PDB file of N, CA, C and O in Angstrom, chain B, residues numbered from 101:
ATOM      1  N   UNK B 101    -149.498 -80.804 -90.589  1.00  0.00           N
ATOM      2  CA  UNK B 101    -150.112 -82.107 -90.766  1.00  0.00           C
ATOM      3  C   UNK B 101    -150.938 -82.433 -89.523  1.00  0.00           C
ATOM      4  O   UNK B 101    -150.441 -82.323 -88.402  1.00  0.00           O
ATOM      5  N   UNK B 102    -152.166 -82.826 -89.711  1.00  0.00           N
ATOM      6  CA  UNK B 102    -153.023 -83.219 -88.589  1.00  0.00           C
ATOM      7  C   UNK B 102    -152.544 -84.567 -88.067  1.00  0.00           C
ATOM      8  O   UNK B 102    -152.353 -85.518 -88.825  1.00  0.00           O
ATOM      9  N   UNK B 103    -152.356 -84.621 -86.755  1.00  0.00           N
ATOM     10  CA  UNK B 103    -151.900 -85.852 -86.134  1.00  0.00           C
ATOM     11  C   UNK B 103    -153.006 -86.546 -85.350  1.00  0.00           C
ATOM     12  O   UNK B 103    -153.098 -87.773 -85.360  1.00  0.00           O
ATOM     13  N   UNK B 104    -153.846 -85.766 -84.671  1.00  0.00           N
ATOM     14  CA  UNK B 104    -154.952 -86.379 -83.948  1.00  0.00           C
ATOM     15  C   UNK B 104    -156.158 -85.455 -83.989  1.00  0.00           C
ATOM     16  O   UNK B 104    -156.041 -84.250 -84.215  1.00  0.00           O
ATOM     17  N   UNK B 105    -157.325 -86.059 -83.761  1.00  0.00           N
ATOM     18  CA  UNK B 105    -158.558 -85.281 -83.695  1.00  0.00           C
ATOM     19  C   UNK B 105    -159.346 -85.729 -82.468  1.00  0.00           C
ATOM     20  O   UNK B 105    -159.180 -86.841 -81.968  1.00  0.00           O
ATOM     21  N   UNK B 106    -160.202 -84.836 -82.003  1.00  0.00           N
ATOM     22  CA  UNK B 106    -161.120 -85.157 -80.911  1.00  0.00           C
ATOM     23  C   UNK B 106    -162.412 -84.398 -81.177  1.00  0.00           C
ATOM     24  O   UNK B 106    -162.403 -83.301 -81.735  1.00  0.00           O
ATOM     25  N   UNK B 107    -163.506 -84.993 -80.773  1.00  0.00           N
ATOM     26  CA  UNK B 107    -164.804 -84.332 -80.838  1.00  0.00           C
ATOM     27  C   UNK B 107    -165.293 -84.185 -79.411  1.00  0.00           C
ATOM     28  O   UNK B 107    -165.303 -85.148 -78.644  1.00  0.00           O
ATOM     29  N   UNK B 108    -165.698 -82.971 -79.060  1.00  0.00           N
ATOM     30  CA  UNK B 108    -166.180 -82.748 -77.690  1.00  0.00           C
ATOM     31  C   UNK B 108    -167.398 -83.623 -77.423  1.00  0.00           C
ATOM     32  O   UNK B 108    -168.157 -83.949 -78.335  1.00  0.00           O
ATOM     33  N   UNK B 109    -167.570 -83.992 -76.174  1.00  0.00           N
ATOM     34  CA  UNK B 109    -168.659 -84.910 -75.815  1.00  0.00           C
ATOM     35  C   UNK B 109    -170.045 -84.310 -76.054  1.00  0.00           C
ATOM     36  O   UNK B 109    -171.025 -85.044 -76.181  1.00  0.00           O
ATOM     37  N   UNK B 110    -170.129 -82.987 -76.115  1.00  0.00           N
ATOM     38  CA  UNK B 110    -171.412 -82.349 -76.436  1.00  0.00           C
ATOM     39  C   UNK B 110    -171.613 -82.183 -77.949  1.00  0.00           C
ATOM     40  O   UNK B 110    -172.608 -81.608 -78.392  1.00  0.00           O
ATOM     41  N   UNK B 111    -170.655 -82.692 -78.732  1.00  0.00           N
ATOM     42  CA  UNK B 111    -170.696 -82.658 -80.201  1.00  0.00           C
ATOM     43  C   UNK B 111    -170.721 -81.245 -80.784  1.00  0.00           C
ATOM     44  O   UNK B 111    -171.224 -81.043 -81.889  1.00  0.00           O
ATOM     45  N   UNK B 112    -170.185 -80.273 -80.057  1.00  0.00           N
ATOM     46  CA  UNK B 112    -170.137 -78.900 -80.564  1.00  0.00           C
ATOM     47  C   UNK B 112    -168.828 -78.592 -81.278  1.00  0.00           C
ATOM     48  O   UNK B 112    -168.805 -77.772 -82.196  1.00  0.00           O
ATOM     49  N   UNK B 113    -167.735 -79.239 -80.868  1.00  0.00           N
ATOM     50  CA  UNK B 113    -166.418 -78.878 -81.374  1.00  0.00           C
ATOM     51  C   UNK B 113    -165.644 -80.070 -81.917  1.00  0.00           C
ATOM     52  O   UNK B 113    -165.707 -81.179 -81.386  1.00  0.00           O
ATOM     53  N   UNK B 114    -164.913 -79.804 -82.991  1.00  0.00           N
ATOM     54  CA  UNK B 114    -163.919 -80.723 -83.515  1.00  0.00           C
ATOM     55  C   UNK B 114    -162.568 -80.073 -83.253  1.00  0.00           C
ATOM     56  O   UNK B 114    -162.365 -78.899 -83.565  1.00  0.00           O
ATOM     57  N   UNK B 115    -161.654 -80.833 -82.685  1.00  0.00           N
ATOM     58  CA  UNK B 115    -160.327 -80.298 -82.371  1.00  0.00           C
ATOM     59  C   UNK B 115    -159.280 -81.108 -83.119  1.00  0.00           C
ATOM     60  O   UNK B 115    -159.312 -82.339 -83.119  1.00  0.00           O
ATOM     61  N   UNK B 116    -158.358 -80.407 -83.751  1.00  0.00           N
ATOM     62  CA  UNK B 116    -157.271 -81.076 -84.456  1.00  0.00           C
ATOM     63  C   UNK B 116    -155.947 -80.656 -83.833  1.00  0.00           C
ATOM     64  O   UNK B 116    -155.810 -79.545 -83.321  1.00  0.00           O
ATOM     65  N   UNK B 117    -154.979 -81.560 -83.886  1.00  0.00           N
ATOM     66  CA  UNK B 117    -153.654 -81.242 -83.347  1.00  0.00           C
ATOM     67  C   UNK B 117    -152.587 -81.494 -84.394  1.00  0.00           C
ATOM     68  O   UNK B 117    -152.775 -82.253 -85.345  1.00  0.00           O
ATOM     69  N   UNK B 118    -151.472 -80.835 -84.187  1.00  0.00           N
ATOM     70  CA  UNK B 118    -150.345 -80.896 -85.098  1.00  0.00           C
ATOM     71  C   UNK B 118    -149.173 -81.593 -84.416  1.00  0.00           C
ATOM     72  O   UNK B 118    -148.791 -81.225 -83.305  1.00  0.00           O
ATOM     73  N   UNK B 119    -148.614 -82.574 -85.061  1.00  0.00           N
ATOM     74  CA  UNK B 119    -147.512 -83.337 -84.475  1.00  0.00           C
ATOM     75  C   UNK B 119    -146.211 -82.541 -84.445  1.00  0.00           C
ATOM     76  O   UNK B 119    -145.413 -82.699 -83.521  1.00  0.00           O
ATOM     77  N   UNK B 120    -145.988 -81.694 -85.437  1.00  0.00           N
ATOM     78  CA  UNK B 120    -144.700 -81.016 -85.557  1.00  0.00           C
ATOM     79  C   UNK B 120    -144.610 -79.695 -84.812  1.00  0.00           C
ATOM     80  O   UNK B 120    -143.585 -79.407 -84.194  1.00  0.00           O
ATOM     81  N   UNK B 121    -145.661 -78.890 -84.858  1.00  0.00           N
ATOM     82  CA  UNK B 121    -145.604 -77.551 -84.269  1.00  0.00           C
ATOM     83  C   UNK B 121    -146.352 -77.428 -82.951  1.00  0.00           C
ATOM     84  O   UNK B 121    -146.199 -76.426 -82.252  1.00  0.00           O
ATOM     85  N   UNK B 122    -147.150 -78.417 -82.599  1.00  0.00           N
ATOM     86  CA  UNK B 122    -147.858 -78.399 -81.329  1.00  0.00           C
ATOM     87  C   UNK B 122    -149.051 -77.479 -81.291  1.00  0.00           C
ATOM     88  O   UNK B 122    -149.434 -77.008 -80.220  1.00  0.00           O
ATOM     89  N   UNK B 123    -149.651 -77.210 -82.445  1.00  0.00           N
ATOM     90  CA  UNK B 123    -150.830 -76.354 -82.502  1.00  0.00           C
ATOM     91  C   UNK B 123    -152.102 -77.175 -82.284  1.00  0.00           C
ATOM     92  O   UNK B 123    -152.155 -78.365 -82.596  1.00  0.00           O
ATOM     93  N   UNK B 124    -153.123 -76.512 -81.740  1.00  0.00           N
ATOM     94  CA  UNK B 124    -154.457 -77.091 -81.619  1.00  0.00           C
ATOM     95  C   UNK B 124    -155.415 -76.123 -82.296  1.00  0.00           C
ATOM     96  O   UNK B 124    -155.366 -74.917 -82.054  1.00  0.00           O
ATOM     97  N   UNK B 125    -156.289 -76.657 -83.146  1.00  0.00           N
ATOM     98  CA  UNK B 125    -157.312 -75.840 -83.793  1.00  0.00           C
ATOM     99  C   UNK B 125    -158.675 -76.343 -83.364  1.00  0.00           C
ATOM    100  O   UNK B 125    -158.935 -77.546 -83.348  1.00  0.00           O
ATOM    101  N   UNK B 126    -159.547 -75.400 -83.016  1.00  0.00           N
ATOM    102  CA  UNK B 126    -160.895 -75.718 -82.538  1.00  0.00           C
ATOM    103  C   UNK B 126    -161.904 -75.245 -83.577  1.00  0.00           C
ATOM    104  O   UNK B 126    -161.951 -74.062 -83.915  1.00  0.00           O
ATOM    105  N   UNK B 127    -162.713 -76.179 -84.082  1.00  0.00           N
ATOM    106  CA  UNK B 127    -163.728 -75.888 -85.087  1.00  0.00           C
ATOM    107  C   UNK B 127    -165.114 -76.105 -84.499  1.00  0.00           C
ATOM    108  O   UNK B 127    -165.328 -77.034 -83.720  1.00  0.00           O
ATOM    109  N   UNK B 128    -166.046 -75.249 -84.873  1.00  0.00           N
ATOM    110  CA  UNK B 128    -167.439 -75.433 -84.485  1.00  0.00           C
ATOM    111  C   UNK B 128    -168.069 -76.375 -85.510  1.00  0.00           C
ATOM    112  O   UNK B 128    -168.056 -76.083 -86.706  1.00  0.00           O
ATOM    113  N   UNK B 129    -168.610 -77.482 -85.060  1.00  0.00           N
ATOM    114  CA  UNK B 129    -169.144 -78.500 -85.965  1.00  0.00           C
ATOM    115  C   UNK B 129    -170.359 -77.987 -86.736  1.00  0.00           C
ATOM    116  O   UNK B 129    -170.534 -78.338 -87.903  1.00  0.00           O
ATOM    117  N   UNK B 130    -171.191 -77.175 -86.118  1.00  0.00           N
ATOM    118  CA  UNK B 130    -172.439 -76.741 -86.754  1.00  0.00           C
ATOM    119  C   UNK B 130    -172.218 -76.001 -88.073  1.00  0.00           C
ATOM    120  O   UNK B 130    -173.032 -76.125 -88.988  1.00  0.00           O
ATOM    121  N   UNK B 131    -171.131 -75.233 -88.187  1.00  0.00           N
ATOM    122  CA  UNK B 131    -170.881 -74.496 -89.429  1.00  0.00           C
ATOM    123  C   UNK B 131    -169.475 -74.705 -89.994  1.00  0.00           C
ATOM    124  O   UNK B 131    -169.146 -74.151 -91.043  1.00  0.00           O
ATOM    125  N   UNK B 132    -168.648 -75.492 -89.316  1.00  0.00           N
ATOM    126  CA  UNK B 132    -167.309 -75.802 -89.815  1.00  0.00           C
ATOM    127  C   UNK B 132    -166.279 -74.701 -89.633  1.00  0.00           C
ATOM    128  O   UNK B 132    -165.153 -74.839 -90.109  1.00  0.00           O
ATOM    129  N   UNK B 133    -166.628 -73.619 -88.961  1.00  0.00           N
ATOM    130  CA  UNK B 133    -165.705 -72.489 -88.779  1.00  0.00           C
ATOM    131  C   UNK B 133    -164.671 -72.784 -87.705  1.00  0.00           C
ATOM    132  O   UNK B 133    -164.983 -73.349 -86.656  1.00  0.00           O
ATOM    133  N   UNK B 134    -163.420 -72.386 -87.992  1.00  0.00           N
ATOM    134  CA  UNK B 134    -162.394 -72.452 -86.963  1.00  0.00           C
ATOM    135  C   UNK B 134    -162.620 -71.276 -86.028  1.00  0.00           C
ATOM    136  O   UNK B 134    -162.634 -70.124 -86.464  1.00  0.00           O
ATOM    137  N   UNK B 135    -162.795 -71.562 -84.746  1.00  0.00           N
ATOM    138  CA  UNK B 135    -163.104 -70.493 -83.804  1.00  0.00           C
ATOM    139  C   UNK B 135    -161.933 -70.173 -82.884  1.00  0.00           C
ATOM    140  O   UNK B 135    -161.938 -69.143 -82.210  1.00  0.00           O
ATOM    141  N   UNK B 136    -160.929 -71.049 -82.850  1.00  0.00           N
ATOM    142  CA  UNK B 136    -159.778 -70.787 -81.990  1.00  0.00           C
ATOM    143  C   UNK B 136    -158.574 -71.551 -82.533  1.00  0.00           C
ATOM    144  O   UNK B 136    -158.685 -72.698 -82.965  1.00  0.00           O
ATOM    145  N   UNK B 137    -157.416 -70.882 -82.498  1.00  0.00           N
ATOM    146  CA  UNK B 137    -156.159 -71.504 -82.901  1.00  0.00           C
ATOM    147  C   UNK B 137    -155.183 -71.322 -81.748  1.00  0.00           C
ATOM    148  O   UNK B 137    -154.700 -70.218 -81.494  1.00  0.00           O
ATOM    149  N   UNK B 138    -154.901 -72.414 -81.056  1.00  0.00           N
ATOM    150  CA  UNK B 138    -153.953 -72.389 -79.940  1.00  0.00           C
ATOM    151  C   UNK B 138    -152.578 -72.677 -80.518  1.00  0.00           C
ATOM    152  O   UNK B 138    -152.311 -73.800 -80.947  1.00  0.00           O
ATOM    153  N   UNK B 139    -151.709 -71.688 -80.536  1.00  0.00           N
ATOM    154  CA  UNK B 139    -150.411 -71.819 -81.192  1.00  0.00           C
ATOM    155  C   UNK B 139    -149.365 -72.336 -80.215  1.00  0.00           C
ATOM    156  O   UNK B 139    -149.244 -71.853 -79.089  1.00  0.00           O
ATOM    157  N   UNK B 140    -148.613 -73.332 -80.676  1.00  0.00           N
ATOM    158  CA  UNK B 140    -147.470 -73.895 -79.944  1.00  0.00           C
ATOM    159  C   UNK B 140    -147.829 -74.277 -78.506  1.00  0.00           C
ATOM    160  O   UNK B 140    -147.165 -73.859 -77.557  1.00  0.00           O
ATOM    161  N   UNK B 141    -148.874 -75.066 -78.362  1.00  0.00           N
ATOM    162  CA  UNK B 141    -149.242 -75.584 -77.048  1.00  0.00           C
ATOM    163  C   UNK B 141    -148.095 -76.413 -76.491  1.00  0.00           C
ATOM    164  O   UNK B 141    -147.827 -76.403 -75.290  1.00  0.00           O
ATOM    165  N   UNK B 142    -147.423 -77.132 -77.385  1.00  0.00           N
ATOM    166  CA  UNK B 142    -146.244 -77.925 -77.014  1.00  0.00           C
ATOM    167  C   UNK B 142    -145.242 -77.865 -78.152  1.00  0.00           C
ATOM    168  O   UNK B 142    -145.577 -78.174 -79.295  1.00  0.00           O
ATOM    169  N   UNK B 143    -144.024 -77.473 -77.848  1.00  0.00           N
ATOM    170  CA  UNK B 143    -142.996 -77.397 -78.880  1.00  0.00           C
ATOM    171  C   UNK B 143    -142.513 -78.772 -79.312  1.00  0.00           C
ATOM    172  O   UNK B 143    -141.813 -78.897 -80.316  1.00  0.00           O
ATOM    173  N   UNK B 144    -142.883 -79.806 -78.561  1.00  0.00           N
ATOM    174  CA  UNK B 144    -142.468 -81.155 -78.929  1.00  0.00           C
ATOM    175  C   UNK B 144    -143.536 -81.885 -79.738  1.00  0.00           C
ATOM    176  O   UNK B 144    -143.339 -83.039 -80.116  1.00  0.00           O
ATOM    177  N   UNK B 145    -144.655 -81.234 -80.006  1.00  0.00           N
ATOM    178  CA  UNK B 145    -145.722 -81.851 -80.780  1.00  0.00           C
ATOM    179  C   UNK B 145    -146.743 -82.546 -79.890  1.00  0.00           C
ATOM    180  O   UNK B 145    -146.429 -82.979 -78.781  1.00  0.00           O
ATOM    181  N   UNK B 146    -147.964 -82.644 -80.392  1.00  0.00           N
ATOM    182  CA  UNK B 146    -149.054 -83.272 -79.651  1.00  0.00           C
ATOM    183  C   UNK B 146    -149.411 -84.585 -80.338  1.00  0.00           C
ATOM    184  O   UNK B 146    -149.621 -84.635 -81.550  1.00  0.00           O
ATOM    185  N   UNK B 147    -149.474 -85.627 -79.552  1.00  0.00           N
ATOM    186  CA  UNK B 147    -149.704 -86.954 -80.111  1.00  0.00           C
ATOM    187  C   UNK B 147    -151.073 -87.526 -79.805  1.00  0.00           C
ATOM    188  O   UNK B 147    -151.532 -88.410 -80.528  1.00  0.00           O
ATOM    189  N   UNK B 148    -151.742 -87.060 -78.767  1.00  0.00           N
ATOM    190  CA  UNK B 148    -153.061 -87.600 -78.436  1.00  0.00           C
ATOM    191  C   UNK B 148    -153.901 -86.533 -77.750  1.00  0.00           C
ATOM    192  O   UNK B 148    -153.373 -85.605 -77.138  1.00  0.00           O
ATOM    193  N   UNK B 149    -155.225 -86.682 -77.863  1.00  0.00           N
ATOM    194  CA  UNK B 149    -156.139 -85.706 -77.264  1.00  0.00           C
ATOM    195  C   UNK B 149    -157.388 -86.398 -76.751  1.00  0.00           C
ATOM    196  O   UNK B 149    -157.783 -87.460 -77.232  1.00  0.00           O
ATOM    197  N   UNK B 150    -157.994 -85.767 -75.764  1.00  0.00           N
ATOM    198  CA  UNK B 150    -159.290 -86.211 -75.249  1.00  0.00           C
ATOM    199  C   UNK B 150    -159.962 -85.017 -74.571  1.00  0.00           C
ATOM    200  O   UNK B 150    -159.294 -84.160 -73.991  1.00  0.00           O
ATOM    201  N   UNK B 151    -161.297 -84.974 -74.652  1.00  0.00           N
ATOM    202  CA  UNK B 151    -162.022 -83.909 -73.962  1.00  0.00           C
ATOM    203  C   UNK B 151    -162.654 -84.482 -72.696  1.00  0.00           C
ATOM    204  O   UNK B 151    -162.882 -85.687 -72.585  1.00  0.00           O
ATOM    205  N   UNK B 152    -162.928 -83.597 -71.754  1.00  0.00           N
ATOM    206  CA  UNK B 152    -163.580 -84.015 -70.517  1.00  0.00           C
ATOM    207  C   UNK B 152    -165.062 -84.275 -70.791  1.00  0.00           C
ATOM    208  O   UNK B 152    -165.606 -83.761 -71.768  1.00  0.00           O
ATOM    209  N   UNK B 153    -165.720 -85.066 -69.942  1.00  0.00           N
ATOM    210  CA  UNK B 153    -167.140 -85.372 -70.158  1.00  0.00           C
ATOM    211  C   UNK B 153    -168.046 -84.139 -70.226  1.00  0.00           C
ATOM    212  O   UNK B 153    -169.088 -84.179 -70.879  1.00  0.00           O
ATOM    213  N   UNK B 154    -167.663 -83.051 -69.563  1.00  0.00           N
ATOM    214  CA  UNK B 154    -168.474 -81.829 -69.603  1.00  0.00           C
ATOM    215  C   UNK B 154    -168.078 -80.900 -70.755  1.00  0.00           C
ATOM    216  O   UNK B 154    -168.634 -79.809 -70.882  1.00  0.00           O
ATOM    217  N   UNK B 155    -167.132 -81.313 -71.589  1.00  0.00           N
ATOM    218  CA  UNK B 155    -166.660 -80.570 -72.770  1.00  0.00           C
ATOM    219  C   UNK B 155    -166.022 -79.224 -72.431  1.00  0.00           C
ATOM    220  O   UNK B 155    -165.940 -78.349 -73.293  1.00  0.00           O
ATOM    221  N   UNK B 156    -165.575 -79.047 -71.201  1.00  0.00           N
ATOM    222  CA  UNK B 156    -164.949 -77.784 -70.805  1.00  0.00           C
ATOM    223  C   UNK B 156    -163.456 -77.750 -71.086  1.00  0.00           C
ATOM    224  O   UNK B 156    -162.881 -76.675 -71.259  1.00  0.00           O
ATOM    225  N   UNK B 157    -162.821 -78.918 -71.134  1.00  0.00           N
ATOM    226  CA  UNK B 157    -161.364 -78.964 -71.287  1.00  0.00           C
ATOM    227  C   UNK B 157    -160.938 -80.004 -72.310  1.00  0.00           C
ATOM    228  O   UNK B 157    -161.610 -81.010 -72.532  1.00  0.00           O
ATOM    229  N   UNK B 158    -159.808 -79.725 -72.917  1.00  0.00           N
ATOM    230  CA  UNK B 158    -159.114 -80.675 -73.773  1.00  0.00           C
ATOM    231  C   UNK B 158    -157.792 -81.000 -73.100  1.00  0.00           C
ATOM    232  O   UNK B 158    -157.083 -80.100 -72.650  1.00  0.00           O
ATOM    233  N   UNK B 159    -157.460 -82.276 -73.029  1.00  0.00           N
ATOM    234  CA  UNK B 159    -156.147 -82.689 -72.550  1.00  0.00           C
ATOM    235  C   UNK B 159    -155.353 -83.183 -73.741  1.00  0.00           C
ATOM    236  O   UNK B 159    -155.841 -83.982 -74.540  1.00  0.00           O
ATOM    237  N   UNK B 160    -154.129 -82.703 -73.854  1.00  0.00           N
ATOM    238  CA  UNK B 160    -153.266 -83.061 -74.974  1.00  0.00           C
ATOM    239  C   UNK B 160    -152.003 -83.730 -74.441  1.00  0.00           C
ATOM    240  O   UNK B 160    -151.301 -83.178 -73.594  1.00  0.00           O
ATOM    241  N   UNK B 161    -151.733 -84.915 -74.948  1.00  0.00           N
ATOM    242  CA  UNK B 161    -150.520 -85.639 -74.588  1.00  0.00           C
ATOM    243  C   UNK B 161    -149.415 -85.288 -75.566  1.00  0.00           C
ATOM    244  O   UNK B 161    -149.568 -85.454 -76.776  1.00  0.00           O
ATOM    245  N   UNK B 162    -148.309 -84.807 -75.041  1.00  0.00           N
ATOM    246  CA  UNK B 162    -147.206 -84.334 -75.869  1.00  0.00           C
ATOM    247  C   UNK B 162    -146.128 -85.398 -76.027  1.00  0.00           C
ATOM    248  O   UNK B 162    -145.981 -86.286 -75.186  1.00  0.00           O
ATOM    249  N   UNK B 163    -145.385 -85.293 -77.107  1.00  0.00           N
ATOM    250  CA  UNK B 163    -144.302 -86.225 -77.383  1.00  0.00           C
ATOM    251  C   UNK B 163    -143.272 -86.218 -76.268  1.00  0.00           C
ATOM    252  O   UNK B 163    -142.626 -87.237 -76.021  1.00  0.00           O
ATOM    253  N   UNK B 164    -143.106 -85.096 -75.593  1.00  0.00           N
ATOM    254  CA  UNK B 164    -142.131 -84.963 -74.512  1.00  0.00           C
ATOM    255  C   UNK B 164    -142.562 -85.688 -73.236  1.00  0.00           C
ATOM    256  O   UNK B 164    -141.779 -85.825 -72.296  1.00  0.00           O
ATOM    257  N   UNK B 165    -143.835 -86.157 -73.213  1.00  0.00           N
ATOM    258  CA  UNK B 165    -144.358 -86.827 -72.029  1.00  0.00           C
ATOM    259  C   UNK B 165    -145.197 -85.929 -71.150  1.00  0.00           C
ATOM    260  O   UNK B 165    -145.748 -86.392 -70.151  1.00  0.00           O
ATOM    261  N   UNK B 166    -145.309 -84.656 -71.491  1.00  0.00           N
ATOM    262  CA  UNK B 166    -146.121 -83.719 -70.708  1.00  0.00           C
ATOM    263  C   UNK B 166    -147.590 -83.820 -71.121  1.00  0.00           C
ATOM    264  O   UNK B 166    -147.915 -84.231 -72.235  1.00  0.00           O
ATOM    265  N   UNK B 167    -148.454 -83.439 -70.205  1.00  0.00           N
ATOM    266  CA  UNK B 167    -149.883 -83.378 -70.451  1.00  0.00           C
ATOM    267  C   UNK B 167    -150.315 -81.926 -70.321  1.00  0.00           C
ATOM    268  O   UNK B 167    -150.065 -81.291 -69.296  1.00  0.00           O
ATOM    269  N   UNK B 168    -150.962 -81.400 -71.351  1.00  0.00           N
ATOM    270  CA  UNK B 168    -151.403 -80.009 -71.353  1.00  0.00           C
ATOM    271  C   UNK B 168    -152.917 -79.963 -71.246  1.00  0.00           C
ATOM    272  O   UNK B 168    -153.613 -80.781 -71.847  1.00  0.00           O
ATOM    273  N   UNK B 169    -153.432 -78.997 -70.473  1.00  0.00           N
ATOM    274  CA  UNK B 169    -154.866 -78.805 -70.307  1.00  0.00           C
ATOM    275  C   UNK B 169    -155.261 -77.491 -70.978  1.00  0.00           C
ATOM    276  O   UNK B 169    -154.646 -76.454 -70.735  1.00  0.00           O
ATOM    277  N   UNK B 170    -156.283 -77.542 -71.816  1.00  0.00           N
ATOM    278  CA  UNK B 170    -156.753 -76.350 -72.536  1.00  0.00           C
ATOM    279  C   UNK B 170    -158.223 -76.133 -72.220  1.00  0.00           C
ATOM    280  O   UNK B 170    -159.031 -77.053 -72.344  1.00  0.00           O
ATOM    281  N   UNK B 171    -158.569 -74.926 -71.816  1.00  0.00           N
ATOM    282  CA  UNK B 171    -159.962 -74.571 -71.539  1.00  0.00           C
ATOM    283  C   UNK B 171    -160.657 -74.287 -72.867  1.00  0.00           C
ATOM    284  O   UNK B 171    -160.190 -73.455 -73.644  1.00  0.00           O
ATOM    285  N   UNK B 172    -161.765 -74.967 -73.131  1.00  0.00           N
ATOM    286  CA  UNK B 172    -162.476 -74.810 -74.395  1.00  0.00           C
ATOM    287  C   UNK B 172    -163.575 -73.759 -74.336  1.00  0.00           C
ATOM    288  O   UNK B 172    -164.178 -73.451 -75.364  1.00  0.00           O
ATOM    289  N   UNK B 173    -163.847 -73.211 -73.185  1.00  0.00           N
ATOM    290  CA  UNK B 173    -164.938 -72.257 -72.995  1.00  0.00           C
ATOM    291  C   UNK B 173    -164.739 -70.953 -73.571  1.00  0.00           C
ATOM    292  O   UNK B 173    -165.609 -70.090 -73.458  1.00  0.00           O
TER     293      UNK B 173
END
């Protein structure tokens, strides 16, 4: 189940997160293709996301209170 979404500031990527399994999926907006599947970024689930202004990183806030950084490059 998708719990949160984020769009990179350069409008190239749509990122979805999963509340139960802690997965992040990265889609290219131009053609809708999933280009990366980050499996089990957090075993406690991801509740919020945001990308950096330069679109290089995604920060994911986990239910456990941890913050995870993912390189989008």
